[in-house]
C-alpha positions in Angstrom: 102.8 102.4 149.2 100.1 105.2 149.2 97.9 105.3 146.1 97.6 108.6 144.2 94.2 110.2 144.5 91.7 109.3 141.8 90.8 112.0 139.4 87.1 112.5 138.5 87.9 111.0 135.1 89.2 107.8 136.7 86.2 107.5 138.9 83.8 108.3 136.1 85.3 105.7 133.8 84.4 102.8 136.1 81.2 101.1 134.8 78.4 102.2 137.0 76.5 99.7 139.0 72.8 99.4 138.4 71.2 101.1 141.3 67.6 100.3 142.1 65.4 103.2 141.1 62.5 104.5 143.0 59.1 103.1 142.3 58.4 105.2 139.4 55.8 104.6 136.5 57.7 102.1 134.3 55.9 103.5 131.3 57.3 107.0 131.9 60.6 107.9 130.1 63.6 108.0 132.4 64.2 111.7 131.8 61.0 112.7 133.5 62.7 112.2 136.9 66.0 113.8 135.9 67.1 116.3 138.5 68.6 118.6 135.7 65.0 119.3 134.5 64.7 121.6 137.5 68.0 123.2 137.1 69.3 125.7 134.5 70.3 124.1 131.3 73.2 126.4 130.9 75.0 124.5 133.7 75.2 121.4 131.5 76.2 123.0 128.2 79.1 125.3 127.5 78.6 128.8 126.2 80.8 129.8 123.3 84.3 131.0 124.1 84.0 129.9 127.8 87.3 130.4 129.7 88.8 127.1 130.9 88.5 127.9 134.6 84.8 128.8 134.2 84.2 125.7 132.2 85.8 123.4 134.8 83.8 125.1 137.5 80.5 124.8 135.6 81.2 121.2 134.8 81.9 120.3 138.5 78.7 122.1 139.5 76.8 120.1 136.8 78.3 116.9 138.1 77.2 117.6 141.6 73.6 117.9 140.3 74.1 114.6 138.4 75.4 112.9 141.6 72.1 113.3 143.3 70.0 112.4 140.3 67.9 109.1 140.6 68.3 108.4 136.8 72.0 109.2 136.4 72.8 105.7 135.2 70.0 105.9 132.5 71.2 109.3 131.5 74.8 108.2 131.2 73.9 105.2 129.1 71.7 107.3 126.8 74.7 109.7 126.3 77.1 106.8 125.6 74.7 105.1 123.1 73.7 108.2 121.1 76.6 109.4 121.5 76.0 112.9 122.8 78.8 115.1 121.6 78.3 118.1 124.0 77.5 118.8 127.6 77.5 116.9 130.9 75.3 113.9 130.8 75.1 111.3 133.5 77.9 113.0 135.4 80.3 112.8 132.5 81.7 115.5 130.2 81.9 114.9 126.4 85.7 114.2 126.8 85.0 111.7 129.6 82.4 109.9 127.6 84.9 109.6 124.7 87.3 107.9 127.1 84.7 105.5 128.4 83.7 104.6 124.9 87.3 104.0 123.8 87.7 101.7 126.9 84.6 99.8 126.0 85.7 99.4 122.4 89.1 98.1 123.6 87.5 95.7 126.1 85.2 94.4 123.4 88.2 93.8 121.1 90.0 92.0 123.9 87.0 89.8 124.7 86.6 88.9 121.0 90.3 88.0 120.7 90.0 85.9 123.9 86.9 84.1 122.6 88.7 83.3 119.3 91.8 82.1 121.1 89.9 80.1 123.6 87.8 78.6 120.8 90.8 77.4 118.8 92.5 76.0 121.9 89.4 74.0 122.8 89.1 72.7 119.3 92.8 71.7 119.2 92.8 70.2 122.7 
C-alpha cells in the first residue's frame, strides 16, 4: 500500500540527528555561523496582519535557508529550550515547535510510566 506523502510538519517533528559541524572555533557561539545572519530577518518573522498565503510562502523560504545552515540543529534546540514563541528557528515554525515539544513531553511521560512499571515488576519478580 503506498504511503501518503509526508508533510513538512511530520518531517520536522522527527528528532534531528547530530550532524558533525565544520571545524569551527569551539569557544564561538553557535549563532556566529548561522546562515540567517546574512539574510533578511523579515524572512524569519511575520509582519503584522500577514495574509496566510504570504506567510506560508515566507516560512517555506525561511526553511530553505535553514536547510543549508551548518548550525540548524543548535538553532532548533535553542528555540525548543527557550522556547521561542515567534518566527522560524532551526527550520521549524512556532506551531511546529509546539508540536515537537508536546511530543517530547508525551514521550517523557511514557518513559517515566514505563520506568515505574518496570521497576515494580522487577521488585515483585
